[in-house]
C-alpha positions as CSV (number, residue, x, y, z in Angstrom):
1,M,0.0,0.0,0.0
2,L,1.5,3.3,-1.0
3,K,-0.4,5.8,1.2
4,S,1.8,8.3,3.0
5,P,0.6,10.8,5.8
6,C,3.0,13.4,4.5
7,L,1.8,13.1,0.9
8,S,-1.8,13.1,2.0
9,L,-1.2,16.4,4.0
10,L,0.5,18.0,1.0
11,L,-2.3,16.8,-1.3
12,G,-5.0,18.2,1.1
13,G,-3.2,21.6,1.2
14,L,-3.0,21.7,-2.6
15,L,-6.6,20.9,-3.1
16,A,-7.6,23.6,-0.7
17,C,-5.7,26.3,-2.7
18,P,-7.5,28.2,-5.5
19,F,-5.4,27.0,-8.4
20,A,-6.5,28.0,-11.9
21,H,-7.5,25.3,-14.3
22,G,-4.5,23.2,-15.3
23,Q,-2.0,25.2,-13.2
24,V,1.2,23.5,-12.2
25,F,3.8,24.7,-9.6
26,Q,7.3,23.2,-10.1
27,R,10.6,23.6,-8.2
28,E,13.8,21.7,-7.5
29,L,14.4,20.3,-4.0
30,G,18.0,19.1,-4.1
31,D,18.1,16.0,-6.3
32,F,14.3,16.0,-6.5
33,D,11.9,17.7,-8.9
34,L,8.6,18.6,-7.2
35,K,5.4,19.3,-9.1
36,L,2.1,20.5,-7.5
37,G,-0.9,21.1,-9.7
38,T,-4.5,20.8,-10.7
39,S,-3.7,18.7,-13.8
40,P,-2.0,15.3,-13.9
41,S,1.8,15.8,-14.2
42,R,2.6,12.2,-15.3
43,S,1.5,9.6,-17.8
44,M,2.8,6.3,-16.6
45,A,4.0,3.1,-18.4
46,Q,5.0,5.1,-21.4
47,G,1.4,6.3,-22.0
48,L,-0.5,3.2,-21.0
49,V,-1.7,4.3,-17.5
50,K,-3.0,7.8,-16.9
51,P,-4.6,9.2,-13.7
52,S,-8.4,9.0,-13.7
53,A,-10.5,11.7,-15.4
54,A,-10.8,14.7,-13.1
55,G,-14.0,16.2,-11.5
56,S,-14.6,19.8,-10.4
57,F,-12.1,19.7,-7.5
58,H,-8.9,17.8,-8.1
59,G,-5.1,18.1,-7.7
60,G,-2.0,16.2,-6.8
61,L,1.8,16.1,-6.4
62,D,4.6,14.4,-8.1
63,L,8.2,14.0,-6.8
64,T,11.0,12.7,-9.1
65,H,14.6,11.9,-8.2
66,D,17.5,12.4,-10.6
67,S,18.0,8.6,-10.5
68,G,14.7,8.0,-12.2
69,F,12.7,7.0,-9.1
70,Y,9.3,8.8,-8.6
71,F,6.3,8.8,-6.4
72,G,3.2,10.9,-5.9
73,Q,-0.5,11.2,-5.3
74,W,-3.3,12.3,-7.5
75,S,-6.9,12.9,-6.5
76,P,-9.3,13.1,-9.5
77,S,-12.2,13.9,-7.2
78,M,-12.4,15.5,-3.7
79,G,-16.0,14.2,-3.3
80,I,-17.4,17.7,-3.0
81,T,-19.8,17.7,-5.9
82,P,-22.9,15.6,-5.9
83,G,-22.4,12.0,-7.1
84,K,-18.6,12.2,-6.8
85,N,-16.6,10.3,-4.1
86,L,-13.2,11.1,-2.7
87,E,-10.6,9.1,-4.7
88,I,-6.8,9.1,-4.0
89,D,-4.4,7.5,-6.4
90,S,-1.0,6.8,-4.9
91,Y,1.8,5.7,-7.1
92,A,5.6,4.9,-7.2
93,G,7.8,3.8,-10.1
94,F,11.2,4.0,-11.8
95,K,11.7,5.4,-15.3
96,Q,15.1,5.4,-17.0
97,P,16.2,6.1,-20.6
98,F,19.2,4.2,-21.9
99,D,19.6,6.8,-24.6
100,Q,17.3,8.9,-26.9
101,T,15.9,5.8,-28.6
102,L,15.5,3.3,-25.8
103,G,14.0,3.5,-22.3
104,Y,11.9,1.6,-19.8
105,E,9.5,2.1,-16.9
106,V,8.0,0.0,-14.1
107,G,5.7,0.9,-11.2
108,I,2.5,0.4,-9.2
109,I,-0.6,2.5,-8.5
110,H,-2.9,2.1,-5.5
111,Y,-6.5,3.4,-5.9
112,S,-8.4,4.2,-2.7
113,Y,-11.9,5.5,-1.9
114,P,-11.8,6.6,1.8
115,E,-15.5,7.7,2.0
116,V,-17.2,4.7,0.5
117,D,-17.4,1.0,1.5
118,T,-15.5,-0.4,-1.5
119,L,-12.3,-2.4,-1.8
120,D,-9.1,-0.6,-2.9
121,S,-7.4,-1.7,-6.1
122,Q,-3.9,-1.9,-7.4
123,E,-2.3,-1.8,-10.8
124,L,1.2,-3.0,-11.8
125,F,2.5,-1.5,-15.0
126,G,5.6,-1.6,-17.2
127,G,6.6,0.2,-20.4
128,L,9.2,0.3,-23.1
129,T,10.2,3.0,-25.5
130,L,12.0,1.9,-28.7
131,L,12.9,4.2,-31.6
132,G,10.1,6.6,-30.7
133,S,7.4,3.9,-30.4
134,R,5.9,3.0,-27.0
135,F,4.8,-0.4,-25.7
136,G,3.2,-1.1,-22.3
137,V,1.5,-3.8,-20.2
138,A,-0.6,-3.4,-17.0
139,L,-2.1,-5.9,-14.6
140,S,-4.9,-4.6,-12.2
141,N,-7.2,-6.1,-9.6
142,D,-10.5,-4.1,-9.6
143,P,-13.0,-5.0,-6.8
144,D,-15.1,-7.0,-9.4
145,K,-12.6,-8.3,-11.9
146,Q,-8.9,-8.8,-12.9
147,N,-7.6,-6.9,-16.0
148,S,-4.6,-7.5,-18.3
149,T,-3.9,-4.8,-20.8
150,L,-1.4,-4.6,-23.7
151,F,-0.7,-1.2,-25.4
152,A,1.3,-0.1,-28.4
153,D,1.8,3.5,-29.8
154,L,3.7,3.3,-33.1
155,S,4.8,7.0,-33.0
156,G,8.2,6.0,-34.3
157,N,6.8,5.2,-37.7
158,Q,4.0,7.5,-38.9
159,P,3.0,6.9,-42.6
160,F,1.6,10.1,-44.0
161,G,2.0,11.7,-40.6
162,I,-0.6,9.5,-39.1
163,G,0.0,8.1,-35.6
164,I,-1.3,4.7,-34.7
165,S,-2.0,3.3,-31.2
166,M,-3.7,0.1,-30.1
167,K,-5.0,-1.2,-26.8
168,Y,-6.2,-4.8,-26.0
169,T,-7.5,-5.9,-22.6
170,T,-8.7,-9.2,-21.1
171,H,-11.2,-8.9,-18.2
172,Q,-11.7,-11.9,-15.8
173,L,-14.8,-11.4,-13.6
174,N,-14.6,-12.5,-10.0
175,A,-18.1,-13.8,-10.2
176,P,-20.0,-14.7,-13.4
177,V,-22.7,-12.3,-14.4
178,A,-26.1,-13.7,-15.4
179,V,-27.4,-12.5,-18.8
180,D,-30.2,-13.5,-21.2
181,G,-29.1,-16.9,-22.5
182,G,-26.3,-17.7,-20.1
183,Y,-23.5,-16.3,-18.0
184,V,-20.5,-14.1,-18.7
185,G,-17.3,-15.0,-16.8
186,S,-14.7,-13.1,-18.9
187,F,-14.5,-10.8,-22.0
188,T,-12.1,-8.8,-24.0
189,D,-12.2,-5.3,-25.5
190,W,-9.9,-3.4,-27.8
191,S,-9.4,-0.1,-29.6
192,V,-7.4,1.4,-32.5
193,K,-6.7,5.1,-32.8
194,L,-5.5,7.0,-35.8
195,S,-4.2,10.5,-35.0
196,R,-3.1,13.4,-37.1
197,P,-2.6,17.1,-36.5
198,F,-4.3,19.5,-38.9
199,M,-4.0,23.3,-38.8
200,G,-3.4,23.3,-35.1
201,I,-6.2,20.8,-34.4
202,D,-5.5,17.2,-33.1
203,L,-7.8,14.8,-35.1
204,D,-8.4,11.3,-33.7
205,L,-10.4,8.5,-35.4
206,I,-11.1,5.7,-32.9
207,Y,-12.6,2.3,-33.4
208,S,-13.5,0.3,-30.4
209,D,-15.2,-3.1,-29.9
210,S,-15.5,-6.1,-27.5
211,S,-16.1,-9.8,-27.6
212,L,-19.6,-9.3,-26.2
213,S,-22.7,-8.6,-28.3
214,G,-26.5,-8.6,-28.1
215,S,-27.9,-9.4,-24.6
216,Y,-24.4,-10.3,-23.4
217,C,-23.5,-6.6,-23.5
218,S,-25.4,-6.1,-20.2
219,A,-22.4,-7.7,-18.5
220,Y,-19.9,-5.3,-20.1
221,S,-17.7,-3.1,-17.8
222,G,-14.6,-2.5,-19.8
223,H,-12.5,0.4,-21.0
224,N,-14.7,1.4,-24.0
225,S,-17.7,3.7,-23.9
226,Q,-19.9,1.0,-25.1
227,C,-19.9,-2.8,-25.7
228,D,-20.6,-3.0,-29.5
229,G,-18.4,-1.6,-32.3
230,L,-18.1,2.1,-32.2
231,V,-16.4,4.7,-34.5
232,T,-15.6,8.0,-32.9
233,L,-14.1,11.2,-34.5
234,K,-12.6,13.6,-32.1
235,A,-11.1,17.1,-32.7
236,E,-9.2,18.9,-30.0
237,R,-7.4,22.2,-30.0
238,S,-5.2,23.6,-27.2
239,F,-5.5,27.4,-26.6
240,Y,-2.7,27.6,-24.1
């Protein structure tokens, strides 16, 4: 378990401050680099694992040593707004580049929900960067299922300037779920994303699907927004 009273106090102080949207405070403390902010300061496992989507009140801290070791806490929700519960994600890991074309990362995240009666969960992750492309794997134990995820971002080779990333996850349910026509004890889901910048706008074309269909979709609880095949076009522009 990665909870730390010191980190929790720092996190509480940060969340009480009136930070502007996306603001990050950064300074060096000897051999450490400290970041405090209202937006996630880290994407772990070379892009595979990211902190949970943020609610209205959120924030965190990240402390990185020159050796490559890092740890921190991120709270995507303070539980202040209706329907939102306090969540604290504590993490630690090690990230080291061999050179500009090769690097690796390993670590663990602990997800806790102090205000609700639910089990905490953990996630082990690892990532590899090779010639500009990223590959990752994550193993997590949610309260209701076990997940194994593979990820690939082929940024090192972009034909026509188009980036390609893929994610594939196997979900093993702790208890089979009854559906019309039988039971579901496990399922898989996957997604493929094509990305290309255009006139300052990031364009993403995403296809997602799962091994479930029809009435069996009532048991779906995976990464995708829906069980059946879905094509999504997303356009995003950063103004600052």
